[in-house]
N, C-alpha and C positions, 0 to 999 in steps of 0.2 A: 400225491394223488389229489386232483382238484375235486371239490364237492361243495355244493351249496350249504349254507347254514341258515338258520331262521332269520338272521339279521340281513340276509341278502334278498329276502322275499317281501314283496308287497302283500300284506295280509288283510288289510281293511276290506270287509265285506265278503271275503272269499271263504269258501268251504274248505277247511283244512282237515285232512284225514291224518291223524297222528297215531302211529303204532307205538304203544307203550307196553311196558312189562308190568302188569298188575297181577302176576301169578304169585299171590301172597299166600302164606300159610293160614289155614282156617281150622278152628276147633269148635264143633257144635254150631257151625254157621257164623262164628265170630272171628274177626281177624286177630291173629296173635302177634303179628309184626307188620307194621304199615310202612316200613322203610322204603320199599319199592314205590309206593304211591308218593311218598314225600320226595323221592329222588326225581320224579317227573314234574314236580310243581313249578320249577323255574321255567321250563318250556311252556307248560300250560298257561301260566300267568302271562308270559310274554305274548302269546297268541291272543289271549283275552284282552289284554291291555292295548293291543294294536288292532283291535276291531275285527279279528277273525271269527268265523263261525266254526267252532272247534268240534270235531268228531273224534272221539277217542275209541281205540280198538285194542283189545288184548285177548290173550288166552288165559285160562285158569284150569289147572289140573290136566287130567288125561281122559276126557270123555269119549274119545275115539269116534268122533263124527256123529254123536247122538246127544240129544238133550238130557243132561243129568242135573237135576235141580241142586244137588250138593255142590256142583261146580258153577253155579250161577254167579255172575259178577254183581249181583244186587248188593251184597255186603260191601263191596268196593265202592259202589255208587253212594251208599250211605256215608261211608267214611270220607270219600272225596268231597261230598257236599259239605261236611263239617270243616274240612281243611280249607276249602275255598270260600267259606263264610258267605259273603254277600253275592258272590257270583252265581247266577242261575245255572243249575246243573240238572239235566234230565236223563232219563234212562229209557233205552229202546229194548223191547222184549226180544229182538232179533238183531242180527248184524246186517242182514240183507232183506229184500222184499219190499212190497208196495208200502206197507205201514211204516217201515223204517225210512224209506225214501220220503214219505210224507212228513215224518218228524224232522228230517233234515231240511226239507223245503221251508218249514216254518221256524227254523232256528234263526235267531237274530244275532247281529254282531255282538260279540262279547259274551255269548252264551255257549254252554258246553253240553254235548250229548254223548253219553257213554253207551256204546253198543254192547249187546249181550255177547257172551263167550264165542269167539271166532271158531273154536274147535268143536262147537256143536254141529258144524258142517264139515263133512269129510273132505270137501274141496280145499279147505285151509291147508292141512298138512300135505295133501296131494299136490299142492300148487297148481290146482285146476285153473286154466286160463279163463274159463267162464265165471268161476267164483271170483277170481282176481278182478275181472272186468266189472262184475256186480258191485264189488267194493269201490272200485275206482269211479263208477258212475255217481257215487255219493259226493264226490269231491272235485275241487279245482286244483288242489295242491296236496302233495304227499310229504309227510315228515316222519322219519324213523327216529324214535328216541328210545327204542327197546334193544339196548345192547345185549341184554340177556337172551334175546331170541335171534340175534343177528347171525348165529351159526346155522340157522335153519333156513333152507330154501323153500319157504312157504308162500302162499298167495299174498299174505299181508306184509311180508318182508322182502320178497323179490318180485313175484309176478305182477303185483300192482304197479310197480315202477315203469313197466312197459306200456301202461295204459294212461299215464298222466304226463303232462309236459314238464312238470316241476317236481323234483324229488330231492329233499334236503335232509340234513342231519340235525337232530335236536341238540340242545345244549348238553344233556347227559351223554348222548352218543359221542359228541365231540370231546368231552372230558375223558371218557373212557379211552378213546383212540389216542388222544394226546399223551395220557399218563402211561398206558401200556406200551405205546410206541417208544417211550424212553427206555423200556426194557429190551426192545428189539434193536434199538440204535443207540446203545449206551455211550455217553460222554463222560460220566462220572466213574471213577475208580477209587478204591476197590469196589467191585460189583459182587454182591453176595446173593445167591439164590438159596432159598430154604424150601425143601420139597418134602412133603409128608403124605399121609394118607395110607390107605390099606394096601393098594396093589401097584406094582411097577408097570403092569400090563397096560393100564390106562394112561401112563405118563411117559411112555417110551419116547415119543416125539418131543415132549417137553424137556426131558433129560438131554436128548441130542441137541436141542436148541440151546440149552444152558451151557453145554460143553463147548459150544462155539462162541459163547458170549461172556459168561460169568467167570470171575477169578476163583471163587470158592462156592461149592455146592454142599449144603448141610442137609443130611438125610435124617428123617425121623419117621415115626409112624410104623405100621406093620411092614411097609415096603422095605424098611431098613434090614429086615431079617433075610430077605432074598439076597441083598448085597453081602450081608455078613456070612451067609452060607457060601456064597461065591468066594469069599475071602478065607474060607476054611474054618470058620467059627462054629461052635455048637450053638444051636438055636432052640433046643428043647421042643416044646409044643407051640412055639411061636408060629404065626402065619408065614409060611414060605411058599412062594409060587415055584414049585419044582421045575416047571417047564420054562421058567424065566431065569434060572440060576446062571446058565451059560451066557445069556444076554447081559445080566448084571456084571458078570466077569468081563465081558467085552467093553462095557461102558467104563468100568474101572481102568482097563488097559488104555482105552481111548483118552481118558482123563490124564493118565501118566504121559502119554505120547504128546498131548497138546499142552502140557504144563499146567493143567487145571488141577484143583484139589477137590476130591469127593470125600467129605468127612462123614464118618459113621459113628454111631453111639459107642461109648466106652463103658457105660453102665446103664442100667435100666430098672424100672419097677416091674417086678414079676409077681405072678400069682398062679394058682392052679386052676382058676376059673375066672369068668368075667365078674363074679360077685366079689372077688378079692380074697378068696380063701388062701391063707398062707402068704399074704402079701408081704413082700420085702424088697429092699433095694440091694442089688448085687452088681458086680462087674459083669460084662457080657460073658467073660470066660467062666464065671461062676454059676451060670444058669443050669439048673437041675433038669434032668430029662422030662419030668412031669410038670415043668413050669413054662409059662408063656410070658413073653415081654409085652407090656401093655402101656408103657410110657417111658420116655427117656429119663435118665437119672440126673442127680444134681451135678455130678462131674461133667456130664455131657452138656448140661445147661450152661455151666460155667465156661466150658471150652467154646461152645457156640457163641455165648455172650461176648467173649473177648473179640471174636471175629466180627460180630455184628456191630460192636462199638466202634471199630475202625472203618466200617463201610461208608461209602458215599452214595451207594444205590443198593436197595434191598428189594427183592421180589420174593414173596412168600406164597406158596400154594400147598395147602394140605396140613392137617394137624399133626402134632408130634406123638399122639397116643390116642387112646379111647377117651377123648375129652368129654364125651357126653356123661360119663360116670365121674363124679367128683374125685373118686379115689385115684383116677388116672388122668386128671386134668392139669396137674401142676406144671408139667413140662411145656405143654402148649401155652398155658397162661403166662408162664415166665418168659418164654420166647416172645410172646406178644408184647409183654411189658418192655422187654429190651428193645424190640423193634420200634415201639412207640417213643422210647426215650432217646433213640439214636438221632444223630444229626443228619443221617442219610435221608435221601428222598426215598420214601417207603411206599411200596405197592403191595396190597393184599389181594390175591387173585380170586376173590369170590368164594362161593360154596361154603364148606365147613370152616375154612380159615376165617372168612368174614364173620360167620356165626360166632366163632371163638373170640375174636377181638371185640365184637359188639357185646357178647355175653360178659366180657371182662370190663366193659365200659371204656375201652381204649379206641373205639372207632374214630372219635374226633381228633385223636392224636396221630393217626396214620394219614400220610399225605393223600393216598388214594385207596379206598376200599371198593373193589369192583362189584357191580351189581349183577354180573353174569358169571356164574360158576363154569359151566361148560363152554360158554363163549370165550371167557378169559383164558381158559386152558388151551383152547384151539388157537386163539390169537397168539399167545405166548409161545406156542409150538411152531409158529411161523405159517400156519394155514391161512388161506384166504377165507373170509367170512361172506357168505352170499348176500346177507343183508347190508353189508358194507360195500361190497363190490357193486351192488345195484345202484349205488349213489354216485359212482365215479364218472369221470369224463363229462362233467357238466360245468358250464362256464361260471366262474366266480368273479365278482367285481361289482358292477352296478346292480341295483335291485331288479329282479325279474318281473316282467309284467305279463 
């Protein structure tokens, strides 16, 4: 697929509308993790250094088309101003309207204007053509660097591209597509997929995709118990999606037919409740009726680790247990450490997996940690992302004027 990148565009003096993903976690109005802001800095600095008049737009939270002060991007503006140091950064109280247009008109080359939350307007999520046109009227050039929002067909990710002559991918977007693309078009073998999380229902297409691509699929998290039930194992009070047991059985059979391996836990950490009452480590077969599995056990970690060590390509999506509780975090953290130490090209597919590796201080040792949980899941499942598709079929080569 051909698409423009920032390096293909003449930026000097132009109004550059850049969609970013500044949907950062907040606590009492303070940012608790600024990694999404930092991830966009390469593209931001490139536009600034090349004389662009940069307009940044993002959503934050779920205000549902109304102004909600707790979802204001003002804390992001304050942090961005600190990170960009000497670069002039301004804040617009809205993302459209006469006052915002006036702020853009007075923006100088090398300056940055952050617009207020796009989702304060219902037209954003509705992909309203009028709202998309209002955003486009602010700019000469469109750049999408928000991979985390690329699976949404919103006004700022899809609709706006029909209103501007130039639509390009930012550097972060390019990195995401290139890294995750290696998982969809693998050249390295063995290819190991690690899939965890709570429910199989949200990862059916991902599993089907991996069954056509990966050599080994290592299952953890609560979703493992639906597979174990399908295999005839007792699961106690562990989370099982009863309406997905037959599906899990079909996936196991498909794996056998295709010569793929779906690996399931052989031991686990169990307790009678999420506080850890009666916590112990037992074989899967040794699970008592009143116990629930909350993490993979050391034998499973060891078995998975041996497979990970031999891998040349690893894709990980979903934790191995209830890692938010330190009592049940060991399996996830150990798998994270093994992935980080592997010689394979390693991809962590955003969401809870990314949180886990960052929490363990392993992020810098993973080849690619995706910034988009839902977007990465859909991309790895083989779905087309509206925000990416909107950038296609544009000539690449000489700078666009």
